N, C-alpha and C positions, 0 to 999 in steps of 0.2 A: 504494500500500500504506500501511497505517496501523500505526505502532508504538505499543505500549501498555506502559508501564513503571510497576510498582507499587513503593512504598517505604514504610518506616515500621513494618514488622513488628518483632517482638522477643519477649523474655521479660518477663513482668510478673506480679506477684502478684495473686491474686484481690482484687477491689475496686479495682484500679488502672485506668489509662487509657492508651490509645494512639491515635495519629492516623495513619491511612493516607492516602497520596497516590497518585493515578493520573494520569499525564501521557500525553496522546495527541499524536503528531506524525506528519508525513508528509502523504500525500494525504488529508487529513481530510474535505474538502468540508463538508457540513452535518451536525453531530452531532445525532442525534435524542434519544439517551439515553445515560447512563453508569451502570453498575451494579456493585455489589460482590456477589460470590458467594464461598462458602467450601466447602471439602471437607475433612472430617475423615477420618482413617484408617478404611478399611472402610465408608465411607458415600458416598452420592451427593453430587454438587455441588448446593448449594442457594442460592437467592437470599437475600441479606441485605438489600440496599436498592438502590433505583434512583431516579434523578432524571432528568427529561426536560428538553428544551431550554426548556420553559416553566415550569421549576422545580416541576413536580408531583413528589411523592415517594411512595414506597411502601416499607414495611418488612415483614420477616418478623415474625410475632407474637413470636418468641423474643427479639427485640432492641428492640422498641418501648419507648420511654421511656429506653433506655440508649444507643443509637447514633443518630448524626445524620449524614446525607449532605448534602453541599453541593457546589457547583461554581463554578468561575471560567471563564466562557465565553470570556473574552479569552485566557486561558492554556491553554484546552482541558484543564483539570485538574479532577478530582473528588477529594473528601476524604471520609473516613469517620472521624468522631470516635467513639471507643468508650470509654464510661465504665462503671463498675461491672462490670468484666469478671469472667466466671465461668470455671471450668475447662472447662466444656462449650463455650466459645467458641473453644477451641483448634482450629486448622485452618490450612490454607493458604488465604489470601484472594486471590481473582482479580478483576481488573477487566475489564469488558466494555464496549466502546464500539460503539454502533450509529450508523451514518450512512445517508445516502441511497443509498449503494452497497450496503451490507449491512445493511438495516433489520431483518433477523430474526436472523441468526447473529452479526453483529458481529465485532469483533476482540478477541482475548484477550491478556492479558499473561501473564508467566511465573509470577506468583504471589509472595506474600510470606508467610512463616511467622509466625503468631501463636501463642504458647504462654502459657497462663495457669496458673500453679502455685497449688495449694491451700495 
């Protein structure tokens, strides 16, 4: 089993920055990709950013130029640097880790709340 733990959420004013961390542990095997998703109240969970084991990245259009995803393969950790935050970025942010055992569904963390005040 793989454990996924997010941290770094909080309350920030519009225009501010936060850095989220996602740590994977347990029976990790080979990680294929680590991604950040978010879910705002009353909305579906959506992809924010993903990074593959070969460091390829993909971002939602709404965060391009403001958010940066990175990873430390030695520590099995992914980061999401969020700059120029907007109230519409308010959501619970979840980390998903895909490995060779679960290449499609992956493993989910419990989420971390990000609240951006106007």
